[in-house]
N, C-alpha and C positions, 0 to 999 in steps of 0.2 A: 355730611360735614359742611358742604357748600351752603345748604339751606340755613344751618346754624350760623355760619359766618355772615350770611346776608342779614339775619336777624340782629346779630351783634353790631354789624355796620350801621343798621338803622337806629339802634339804641345810641351808639356813640355820635352818630349825626345829630340826633335829637338833643343830646346832652351838650353838643358843641356850642349851642347858642345860650348866652347868659339869661335871656328872657325866658326861655323854656326851662332852664334849670330853676329859676325863681318860681315859675308856675308850679313846677313839680314840688318844690319845697312847700309852697302854699297848700297844695293838695295833700301833703303828708299829714296836715293837721285836721282837714275835714273836706268833705265834698263841697265844691264851689261851682257857681255858674260862670259862664264865660265873661260876663260883665265884671264880676268880682276879680277874676284873673287878670283882666285888662286894666283895672283901675290903677294899680301902682305905676303903670307905664304910660298912662295917658294915651292909650291907643284905641282905635275904633274896635267895634265888635268884629268886623271883618278881619282885621289884622290879627286880633287875638285868636280868632277862629282858625286862621292859617297855622298859627303856632300850635294850636291844639290838634289840628289834623296831623302835623308832623309827629307829635307825641303819640297820637293814636296809631299811626302807621308803625311806630316802633313798639307798639303794645304796652306803652308806659301809662296810658290814660284810657279809660273807658268813658264814653259819653252816652247820656240818655237824655231824651227830650220829654219834658213835661209841659204840655201847652206850648208857650213861647219860650220857655226857659230851657237852656242846654246845660245840663248838670254833668260835671266831670268828677271822676274819682281816680285816684292813683292805683295803678296795677304794679305792685313791686316785683313780680317775678322776673321780668327782663333785667331789672337792676341787679338781681342776684346773679344772673348769668354774667353781667359785666363785672361784677365784683369778683366772681370766680376766675375770670380771665385775668383781671388785674392782680390777683393774689399770686399768680405765678411770678410776676415781676417783682412783687414785694420781697420775695426770697432773695432775688438778685441784689436789691437795694440793701437789704439787711446785711448780707454778706459783705458788700462793699463798704458799708458804714462801720462794720466791725473791723475790717482790715484798716480803714482810715484811723479809727480810734487807736488801734495797736500801733500804727506808725507814729501818731501824735504823742502817745504815751512814751514811746521809745525816745523820741526827740526831747521830750520834757525831762526825761531821766538823765540826758547827757549834759 
């Protein structure tokens, strides 16, 4: 369980940064090189590569090198684990919202 928790920690750490989230969204469409991932942010290859390393450490991205090009692709499996963890709390929110709806409906009837 501790190993699984550490992996989940890595995923949420990687997703905590808006630049990395945008990079992941870009990779959902197609494989991209690091220069393409960096372009919307006007950052250097080195800075983009650091973000990619964090995504790789979380298992969210797989990188392969072809000549001088570093090609990245999305690995969705860790996102499924994060989604599973979040779904537990979705039930709590749904219950709270249903109770709130009931209270508001009662007040509207008065």
